[in-house]
Residue, then its C-alpha position, 0 to 999 in steps of 0.5 A: x530490475x525496476x525496468x522489468x517490473x511495471x508496477x502501476x500503483x493506484x492507491x484507491x484510497x490512501x486511508x480507508x479507516x472505517x471502524x470495521x476495516x482499518x487498512x489502505x487499499x492497494x491495487x497494481x499491475x505486475x509486469x512479467x520480466x521475461x520478454x515475449x517473442x513474436x516473429x522478428x522481435x521480443x516484446x517486454x512489458x506484458x502483464x504477469x498472468x495468473x502467477x503467485x507473487x509476494x508483496x512486501x509493504x513497509x511504512x517508514x517515518x524519519x527513516x525508521x521502520x514503523x510497520x512491515x508486512x507481506x502478502x502472498x497473492x495471485x495475479x489475475x488474467x490481466x496481471x492485477x492484484x488487489x490488497x489491503x495493507x494492514x491485513x497481511x502477515x506482520x513482520x515488524x512493528x505494532x499491529x496496523x490498528x495500533x499505528x499512530x497516525x500523527x501529523x508526521x510524514x510516512x513513506x510507503x515502500x512497496x517491494x515484489x518477489x515474483x516466481x524465479x526470484x529469490x529476493x524482493x525488489x523495491x518497485x516504489x516508495x511514496x509519501x502518504x498524503x492526506x485523504x479528502x476525509x482527513x482534509x475535511x476533518x482538519x477544516x472542522x477543527x479535528x487537527x489529527x487523530x491523536x487530539x480529536x475533540x470529544x465534544x463534537x456536537x451541541x449536546x451536553x452529554x458528549 
């Protein structure tokens, strides 16, 4: 089934942890599993245009589900979807804002259900890596979010 779905996943930003919006930006092109007929042959791999799709995102750590959510969305004329992981319908685990982002590796599993399918099909799983901002924070002695220092300036009232 994976051959029928082309999910070009571009994680625009692994972590967009701004104070106003917590989430992970996700963008993908969904491929239509039905072949397209042209004279003399069939072409597979066309983008699924203007279709309703369901996306499921699961975050696992040590093979345990920490968070799971679903999004109902629609592809555009090019088969593209843009979502924010953390803003969907929560299925399992704490709210996204309450996840503990320690130094432990997390794996993001992505599944899709397109029209005509009754089950979700896993299309990718990827270990989340540090964003450039997290690497910068590590360089200036912020070891992780759990143990961030409180005195970050030379002022005495931090």
